NUSE-597814 format. One record per residue (C-alpha): residue in one letter; residue number from 1; z, x, y. Coordinates in Angstrom, 3 decimals. Layout:
NUSE-597814
+---+-----+----------+----------+----------+
: r :   k :       pz :       px :       py :
+---+-----+----------+----------+----------+
: a : NUM :        Z :        X :        Y :
...
+---+-----+----------+----------+----------+
***
This chain:
NUSE-597814
+---+-----+----------+----------+----------+
: r :   k :       pz :       px :       py :
+---+-----+----------+----------+----------+
: x :   1 :  198.744 :   54.779 :  200.062 :
: x :   2 :  196.260 :   52.539 :  201.997 :
: x :   3 :  195.827 :   50.019 :  199.321 :
: x :   4 :  199.662 :   49.845 :  198.279 :
: x :   5 :  200.330 :   48.731 :  202.337 :
: x :   6 :  197.569 :   46.486 :  201.775 :
: x :   7 :  198.625 :   44.794 :  198.709 :
: x :   8 :  202.216 :   44.720 :  200.116 :
: x :   9 :  200.924 :   43.079 :  203.736 :
: x :  10 :  198.636 :   40.305 :  201.806 :
: x :  11 :  201.617 :   39.525 :  199.432 :
: x :  12 :  204.122 :   39.064 :  202.525 :
: x :  13 :  201.208 :   37.081 :  204.624 :
: x :  14 :  201.308 :   34.511 :  201.320 :
: x :  15 :  204.848 :   34.093 :  200.839 :
: x :  16 :  205.382 :   33.541 :  205.031 :
: x :  17 :  202.211 :   31.117 :  205.043 :
: x :  18 :  204.094 :   28.208 :  203.825 :
: x :  19 :  207.266 :   28.788 :  206.408 :
: x :  20 :  204.938 :   28.940 :  209.094 :
: x :  21 :  202.608 :   25.812 :  208.166 :
: x :  22 :  206.050 :   23.878 :  207.667 :
: x :  23 :  206.883 :   24.646 :  211.176 :
: x :  24 :  203.649 :   23.933 :  212.565 :
: x :  25 :  203.861 :   20.377 :  211.186 :
: x :  26 :  207.338 :   19.521 :  212.649 :
: x :  27 :  205.393 :   21.080 :  215.829 :
: x :  28 :  202.875 :   18.662 :  215.798 :
: x :  29 :  204.425 :   15.553 :  214.486 :
: x :  30 :  207.986 :   16.155 :  215.600 :
: x :  31 :  209.277 :   19.348 :  217.802 :
: x :  32 :  206.604 :   19.420 :  220.165 :
: x :  33 :  207.685 :   22.879 :  221.810 :
: x :  34 :  206.575 :   24.556 :  224.971 :
: x :  35 :  203.969 :   26.963 :  224.986 :
: x :  36 :  206.737 :   29.418 :  226.108 :
: x :  37 :  208.806 :   28.323 :  223.279 :
: x :  38 :  205.797 :   28.904 :  220.692 :
: x :  39 :  204.868 :   32.698 :  221.509 :
: x :  40 :  208.625 :   34.020 :  221.564 :
: x :  41 :  208.754 :   32.455 :  218.180 :
: x :  42 :  205.241 :   33.349 :  216.820 :
: x :  43 :  205.978 :   36.860 :  218.154 :
: x :  44 :  209.275 :   36.752 :  216.383 :
: x :  45 :  207.731 :   36.057 :  213.186 :
: x :  46 :  205.024 :   38.863 :  213.678 :
: x :  47 :  208.113 :   41.236 :  214.142 :
: x :  48 :  209.821 :   39.466 :  210.894 :
: x :  49 :  206.640 :   40.298 :  208.967 :
: x :  50 :  205.864 :   43.754 :  210.252 :
: x :  51 :  209.611 :   44.760 :  209.512 :
: x :  52 :  209.181 :   42.935 :  205.989 :
: x :  53 :  205.999 :   44.574 :  205.150 :
: x :  54 :  207.184 :   48.220 :  205.891 :
: x :  55 :  210.728 :   47.501 :  204.617 :
: x :  56 :  208.714 :   47.037 :  200.749 :
: x :  57 :  206.642 :   49.720 :  201.438 :
: x :  58 :  209.167 :   52.443 :  201.834 :
: x :  59 :  211.085 :   50.495 :  199.144 :
: x :  60 :  207.999 :   50.545 :  196.523 :
: x :  61 :  206.524 :   54.296 :  197.690 :
: x :  62 :  209.539 :   56.351 :  197.973 :
: x :  63 :  213.124 :   54.629 :  197.374 :
: x :  64 :  212.251 :   53.472 :  193.924 :
: x :  65 :  211.080 :   56.319 :  192.453 :
: x :  66 :  213.552 :   58.438 :  194.022 :
: x :  67 :  216.508 :   56.694 :  192.568 :
: x :  68 :  215.047 :   56.827 :  189.293 :
: x :  69 :  214.076 :   60.385 :  189.601 :
: x :  70 :  218.181 :   60.967 :  190.310 :
: x :  71 :  219.426 :   58.611 :  187.593 :
: x :  72 :  216.870 :   60.850 :  184.894 :
: x :  73 :  218.503 :   64.034 :  187.015 :
: x :  74 :  221.946 :   63.446 :  185.997 :
: x :  75 :  221.287 :   62.155 :  182.710 :
: x :  76 :  220.202 :   65.611 :  182.187 :
: x :  77 :  223.295 :   67.511 :  183.025 :
: x :  78 :  225.792 :   68.987 :  180.773 :
: x :  79 :  228.786 :   66.758 :  182.928 :
: x :  80 :  226.690 :   63.587 :  183.019 :
: x :  81 :  230.106 :   61.185 :  183.442 :
: x :  82 :  229.850 :   62.840 :  187.116 :
: x :  83 :  227.835 :   59.620 :  187.962 :
: x :  84 :  231.041 :   57.478 :  187.446 :
: x :  85 :  232.280 :   58.517 :  190.903 :
: x :  86 :  229.224 :   58.560 :  192.365 :
: x :  87 :  228.529 :   55.545 :  190.984 :
: x :  88 :  231.030 :   54.292 :  192.870 :
: x :  89 :  230.709 :   55.530 :  196.084 :
: x :  90 :  227.101 :   54.891 :  196.284 :
: x :  91 :  228.133 :   50.999 :  195.187 :
: x :  92 :  230.916 :   51.011 :  198.076 :
: x :  93 :  228.961 :   52.420 :  200.791 :
: x :  94 :  225.443 :   50.432 :  200.536 :
: x :  95 :  227.703 :   47.260 :  200.010 :
: x :  96 :  228.626 :   48.028 :  203.568 :
: x :  97 :  225.384 :   48.120 :  204.827 :
: x :  98 :  223.751 :   45.175 :  202.984 :
: x :  99 :  222.341 :   42.770 :  205.598 :
: x : 100 :  223.414 :   39.937 :  203.089 :
: x : 101 :  226.988 :   41.198 :  203.338 :
: x : 102 :  226.817 :   41.915 :  206.983 :
: x : 103 :  226.111 :   38.308 :  207.366 :
: x : 104 :  228.427 :   36.567 :  205.165 :
: x : 105 :  231.148 :   38.576 :  206.665 :
: x : 106 :  230.784 :   37.383 :  209.824 :
: x : 107 :  229.917 :   33.701 :  208.978 :
: x : 108 :  233.844 :   34.174 :  207.300 :
: x : 109 :  235.387 :   35.897 :  210.525 :
: x : 110 :  234.286 :   33.207 :  212.762 :
: x : 111 :  234.629 :   29.987 :  210.836 :
: x : 112 :  238.307 :   31.290 :  210.165 :
: x : 113 :  238.910 :   32.023 :  213.760 :
: x : 114 :  239.599 :   36.149 :  212.134 :
: x : 115 :  242.366 :   34.589 :  209.577 :
: x : 116 :  240.101 :   36.746 :  207.170 :
: x : 117 :  239.320 :   40.127 :  209.223 :
: x : 118 :  235.577 :   41.503 :  208.836 :
: x : 119 :  236.565 :   44.800 :  207.781 :
: x : 120 :  239.104 :   43.523 :  204.858 :
: x : 121 :  236.460 :   41.191 :  203.086 :
: x : 122 :  233.634 :   43.756 :  203.607 :
: x : 123 :  235.997 :   46.756 :  201.796 :
: x : 124 :  237.008 :   44.027 :  199.216 :
: x : 125 :  233.208 :   43.450 :  198.355 :
: x : 126 :  232.334 :   47.368 :  198.778 :
: x : 127 :  235.186 :   48.151 :  196.569 :
: x : 128 :  233.945 :   45.045 :  193.818 :
: x : 129 :  230.741 :   46.464 :  193.864 :
: x : 130 :  231.832 :   50.089 :  193.425 :
: x : 131 :  233.938 :   49.259 :  190.380 :
: x : 132 :  230.988 :   47.534 :  188.976 :
: x : 133 :  228.864 :   50.279 :  189.238 :
: x : 134 :  231.611 :   52.549 :  187.475 :
: x : 135 :  231.489 :   50.067 :  184.806 :
: x : 136 :  227.613 :   49.767 :  184.731 :
: x : 137 :  227.113 :   53.813 :  184.593 :
: x : 138 :  230.296 :   53.527 :  181.831 :
: x : 139 :  228.187 :   51.577 :  179.689 :
: x : 140 :  225.059 :   53.424 :  179.715 :
: x : 141 :  226.975 :   56.633 :  179.176 :
: x : 142 :  228.622 :   55.136 :  176.150 :
: x : 143 :  226.376 :   53.100 :  174.866 :
: x : 144 :  227.808 :   50.144 :  174.790 :
: x : 145 :  226.913 :   46.239 :  174.839 :
: x : 146 :  226.743 :   44.365 :  178.190 :
: x : 147 :  228.835 :   41.269 :  176.367 :
: x : 148 :  231.918 :   43.476 :  176.401 :
: x : 149 :  232.180 :   43.282 :  180.208 :
: x : 150 :  230.350 :   40.034 :  181.241 :
: x : 151 :  232.402 :   37.568 :  179.040 :
: x : 152 :  235.763 :   38.867 :  179.734 :
: x : 153 :  235.138 :   39.227 :  183.204 :
: x : 154 :  233.015 :   35.772 :  183.413 :
: x : 155 :  236.338 :   34.241 :  181.943 :
: x : 156 :  238.626 :   35.453 :  184.681 :
: x : 157 :  236.247 :   34.144 :  187.070 :
: x : 158 :  236.701 :   30.936 :  185.968 :
: x : 159 :  240.692 :   31.215 :  185.184 :
: x : 160 :  241.162 :   32.611 :  188.608 :
: x : 161 :  238.655 :   29.650 :  189.804 :
: x : 162 :  241.590 :   27.130 :  188.391 :
: x : 163 :  244.335 :   28.702 :  190.339 :
: x : 164 :  242.709 :   30.145 :  193.706 :
: x : 165 :  242.546 :   28.631 :  197.052 :
: x : 166 :  239.201 :   26.364 :  197.765 :
: x : 167 :  238.354 :   28.000 :  200.462 :
: x : 168 :  238.617 :   31.697 :  198.227 :
: x : 169 :  236.985 :   30.228 :  195.560 :
: x : 170 :  234.047 :   28.963 :  197.551 :
: x : 171 :  233.353 :   32.132 :  199.317 :
: x : 172 :  233.898 :   34.090 :  196.094 :
: x : 173 :  230.979 :   32.655 :  194.368 :
: x : 174 :  228.809 :   33.251 :  197.328 :
: x : 175 :  229.744 :   36.756 :  197.725 :
: x : 176 :  228.387 :   37.345 :  194.313 :
: x : 177 :  224.885 :   36.124 :  195.670 :
: x : 178 :  224.780 :   38.460 :  198.899 :
: x : 179 :  226.134 :   41.689 :  197.079 :
: x : 180 :  222.970 :   41.548 :  195.056 :
: x : 181 :  220.277 :   42.413 :  198.017 :
: x : 182 :  217.836 :   44.583 :  198.448 :
: x : 183 :  220.142 :   47.739 :  198.669 :
: x : 184 :  221.711 :   46.686 :  195.016 :
: x : 185 :  217.892 :   45.571 :  193.513 :
: x : 186 :  216.107 :   48.563 :  194.258 :
: x : 187 :  217.999 :   52.022 :  194.604 :
: x : 188 :  221.488 :   51.381 :  192.345 :
: x : 189 :  219.272 :   49.211 :  189.344 :
: x : 190 :  216.276 :   51.918 :  189.428 :
: x : 191 :  218.940 :   54.829 :  189.343 :
: x : 192 :  220.638 :   52.641 :  186.429 :
: x : 193 :  217.256 :   52.443 :  184.790 :
: x : 194 :  216.466 :   56.023 :  184.873 :
: x : 195 :  219.711 :   57.178 :  183.828 :
: x : 196 :  219.259 :   54.518 :  180.757 :
: x : 197 :  215.667 :   56.700 :  180.295 :
: x : 198 :  217.512 :   60.096 :  180.626 :
: x : 199 :  220.152 :   59.351 :  178.131 :
: x : 200 :  218.161 :   57.237 :  175.433 :
: x : 201 :  215.065 :   58.283 :  173.522 :
: x : 202 :  214.566 :   54.261 :  173.221 :
: x : 203 :  213.930 :   51.340 :  175.358 :
: x : 204 :  215.879 :   51.443 :  178.304 :
: x : 205 :  215.581 :   47.635 :  178.890 :
: x : 206 :  218.574 :   46.805 :  177.271 :
: x : 207 :  220.693 :   49.664 :  178.176 :
: x : 208 :  219.596 :   49.995 :  182.330 :
: x : 209 :  219.343 :   46.196 :  183.061 :
: x : 210 :  222.628 :   44.044 :  183.314 :
: x : 211 :  223.731 :   45.627 :  186.629 :
: x : 212 :  223.083 :   43.067 :  188.835 :
: x : 213 :  225.284 :   40.766 :  186.671 :
: x : 214 :  228.187 :   42.610 :  186.738 :
: x : 215 :  227.683 :   43.152 :  190.341 :
: x : 216 :  227.789 :   39.837 :  190.800 :
: x : 217 :  230.703 :   39.476 :  189.114 :
: x : 218 :  233.470 :   41.819 :  190.427 :
: x : 219 :  233.331 :   40.560 :  194.142 :
: x : 220 :  233.781 :   37.256 :  192.965 :
: x : 221 :  237.245 :   38.499 :  191.222 :
: x : 222 :  238.230 :   40.425 :  194.136 :
: x : 223 :  238.128 :   37.982 :  196.631 :
: x : 224 :  240.012 :   35.390 :  194.658 :
: x : 225 :  242.530 :   37.969 :  194.130 :
: x : 226 :  242.140 :   38.654 :  197.371 :
: x : 227 :  243.044 :   34.876 :  198.275 :
: x : 228 :  246.023 :   34.827 :  195.887 :
: x : 229 :  247.326 :   37.626 :  197.807 :
: x : 230 :  246.994 :   35.649 :  201.433 :
: x : 231 :  248.912 :   32.548 :  199.379 :
: x : 232 :  251.810 :   34.708 :  198.835 :
: x : 233 :  252.076 :   36.159 :  201.872 :
: x : 234 :  251.311 :   32.418 :  203.054 :
: x : 235 :  254.473 :   31.180 :  200.987 :
: x : 236 :  256.325 :   34.183 :  202.116 :
: x : 237 :  256.282 :   33.161 :  205.659 :
: x : 238 :  256.349 :   29.461 :  204.993 :
: x : 239 :  260.069 :   30.308 :  203.047 :
: x : 240 :  261.090 :   32.528 :  206.273 :
: x : 241 :  260.343 :   29.298 :  208.752 :
: x : 242 :  262.267 :   26.583 :  205.910 :
: x : 243 :  265.408 :   29.285 :  206.269 :
: x : 244 :  265.257 :   29.331 :  210.002 :
+---+-----+----------+----------+----------+
***
């Protein structure tokens, strides 16, 4: 346990060291901040480093093994298709607590002056991730190829990009990135791999992986569909205004 914690701390220190060195170079040659501001910044860096170490330690030591065990246990059930609604629920809930999603929806709400409400965008992304988890679990249970879902899915993404409002297209492709955050790439991916291990005697690599690609795809489609709904509402309001 101590060895794992030490290794994670070492890796985190190596990761943030270039940032600290870059900041110090700017401080020497350009910024020249006062001592009080420097102390506050370094306290923030220390807190961030501590939080990162504890997060990665918790993920590596408990979160990931738990998720894999849950997937393997469900695979052994005679009614293993219960994983479909469970996958949807987990995807929906975890997206709503994903830190990167919180940042994105807050930025969207601020930049649009509330025209695209935080709750609406958050629920749209959560619905997309929930659906992608259901698709991923169905793929594993039915031993289907990933291409059956990715090719038509990304064709739909590209077609929607040509007919959607540019603002929603930009938001959609950013949303596809932020939904594949730490919650998805730890618990949900590990659960999918555990489910694949429990279902197949062969390698789980082909069966369990691919979930992240699906998670990145479905929010893009959902956000651009939301954009089309907004476009239709705007046109109706414009028609009413012209009639008056």
